[in-house]
Residue, then its C-alpha position, 0 to 999 in steps of 0.5 A: x393489852x401488854x403487861x406494862x399497859x395492864x400494870x398501868x391500868x391497875x394503878x389507875x383503878x379506883x377503890x369502891x367504898x361504902x361510906x358510913x355516916x354517924x352524925x348525932x340527931x341534933x346534927x342531922x341537918x348537916x348530913x348532906x354537906x358532910x357527905x359531900x365533904x367526905x366524898x371529896x376527901x375520898x375522891x382525893x384519896x382515889x376512891x369512889x363512894x358506891x353507897x352511903x349508910x347513915x345512923x343518928x344515935x345520941x350516943x355511940x355503941x361502945x363495942x361497935x359504934x353503930x348498931x347491929x342492924x346497921x352493921x348487917x346493912x353495911x355488910x350487905x352493901x359491901x357484898x352488893x356493890x363488891x366494895x373494897x373498903x368501908x369508911x367511917x366519918x368518925x374516929x373508931x377505937x382499936x377495939x371498935x375496929x376489931x369488932x366491926x371486922x368480925x362482921x364486915x369482911x373488908x378493911x374498916x377505915x376511920x376518919x383519921x386514917x383517911x386524912x392520914x392517907x391523903x396527907x401521905x399521898x400529897x407529901x412532897x418535901x422531906x419535912x412533910x413526909x417525915x411529919x406524915x410518917x410520924x403521925x401514921x406511926x402514932x396512929x397505928x401504934x395502938x392498933x397493932x395486932x398479932x399477925x403471928x397468933x398461930x405461933x402462940x402455942x409454941x412455948x420455950x419453957x414454963x411461964x415463957x411467952x410464945x413467939x407470936x406475943x414476942x413479935x408484937x412486942x418487937x413491932x411495938x419497940x421498932x415503932x417506938x424507936x422509929x417515932x423517937x428518930x422521926x421526932x428528933x429529925x423534925x425537932x432539928x427541922x423545927x429549930x432551922x425553921x425558928x432560925x429562919x423565922x427569927x431572921x425575918x424578925x424585922x419583917x411584918x409577917x402575914x400568914x394565910x390560914x383556912x379550911x382546906x381548898x378555900x383558895x389560900x394558894x391561889x390567893x398567894x399567887x394573886x398577891x405575890x409571884x410565889x407560883x405556889x401549886x394551886x389545885x381545886x382539890x383538898x390538901x393540895x398544899x402541905x408545905x409552907x411557902x413564903x414570898x415578899x408582899x410588895x404593898x408598902x415601901x416603908x416596911x418589909x412584908x412577907x406572906x406565907x401559905x400553910x397547910x389547910x385545916x379541916x374538921x376534927x383534924x387528927x391530933x397526931x397531924x397537928x403535933x407532927x406538923x408543928x414545924x410547918x405550923x410555927x409560921x402561923x404561931x410566929x405571924x403578926x397577922x393572919x389572913x383567914x381565907x373562907x370559901x364564900x361559895x360553901x353553905x357551911x362557912x360558919x362550920x369551916x370558920x369554927x374548925x379553923x379557929x379550933x386548930x388555931x386555939x390548939x396551936x396557940x395562935x388563936x389571939x393573933x390579929x386576923x382579917x377574914x377573907x371571903x374568897x371565891x366570890x366569882x362562884x355562885x354564892x348567896x350575897x345576902x349571907x356574905x353581907x351578913x358575914x361581912x357585918x359580923x366580922x369587921x374589917x373583912x374583905x371579899x375576894x376572888x383570887x381566880x379573877x383577881x377581884x378585891x385584892x386592892x381592898x385586901x392590900x389596904x386592910x393589910x396596910x391598916x393592920x400594919x399601922x395598927x398600934x403605931x405611936x407618934x413619938x419625938x426621938x432625941x439622940x446625939x447628932x454624932x451617932x450615925x447608926x441611930x440616924x441610919x436605923x431611924x431613916x431605914x425603918x421609920x416614917x419621919x414627919x419632922x426633924x430639927x437639930x441643936x448643936x448636940x442633938x438630932x430631934x425627929x418626930x416619927x411613926x413607930x410601931x410597938x416593935x420599933x418603939x421597944x428597940x429604940x427605948x432600950x438604947x441609952x443614947x435615945x430619949x423618947x417622948x410620946x406626942x399627942x399630935x394630929x398625925x394628919x395635920x403633921x403630914x399636911 
């Protein structure tokens, strides 16, 4: 094997890890689903699970999170399998990580560190890379440790700190400065994002949200010509993509795809990806995509809802989309979920099933809150006439010597824009719209 081939082979080598599960006793029934999810995350990170150790304590041990006997078991598993790392399914405090390191001689990785690593692997655009770097620095700032402790005994004078302690302070200052720089850059990006969203204020904005790998990108490709990267793996998409959705001739509709969510998404990532998530916050309608082939659908739905509540998007009108019905799934459970979530739709983005019903549901949401109004304006005012013809469905129109009188359908946004014009007189109509159309 040549040197180049050997280097390439080394890059392809996957790490062997010991996975430590710490679910409390009342969540023991979710253990297997949780192991499968963590195994999928580790596979995305380029790791193979060599062994699993689990402990169900009602309350974590303050110093080490898990008990001494379990620590010894994990250390033995590391030695037995020649593991490279130990990965916990939960977050560890800096002191817990340090204490565990005294007994386990390989790196200790907690849940947030794993998610941050996967995001760093998948960040492609400049914005995503900045956001991930910021989240990583926020995470590591409290976990700095003295790498130069052997210099501490060197003193420069009475009450002077040693170079080791000084180096730690230098590291903290460098990280703090870099965090400030990244926040400034992301704030500029966020302002550009806000301007881009404002430029689409006349559009009906639909946003795809959901648990990671629920099929959001595949669904966007099926509904539009966006050609978004769609892979059957966790966190394949970290960047927002927006494309026009052609399902209604009278309205401009845009559809956006966003980063996937997961249980206990690290708060550093939520804060760092605020510019990306602004698409969600500014949406008129959310399509909450759920993987119907997953037995833990309810958990996934709650995890996504928690993130939506955190970013201030929890009360935006939402349509539940149960995707991947081409895969093996329980029809009985799916029917129960569809009854629970009124207006939900079952789809398969891969087989293009249920897309017509989804488009129809989007149209229903688009027309929700539409008022039937009579609008009077000067017959000579061409700008108002042009605005109404471009943006509204005209059901009746009549004219006097001085006024144009039209009966139109207007949503709340159009109603508000017409109402602030002094030249326009508006009266709500209590008339059967179907009769008018006929």
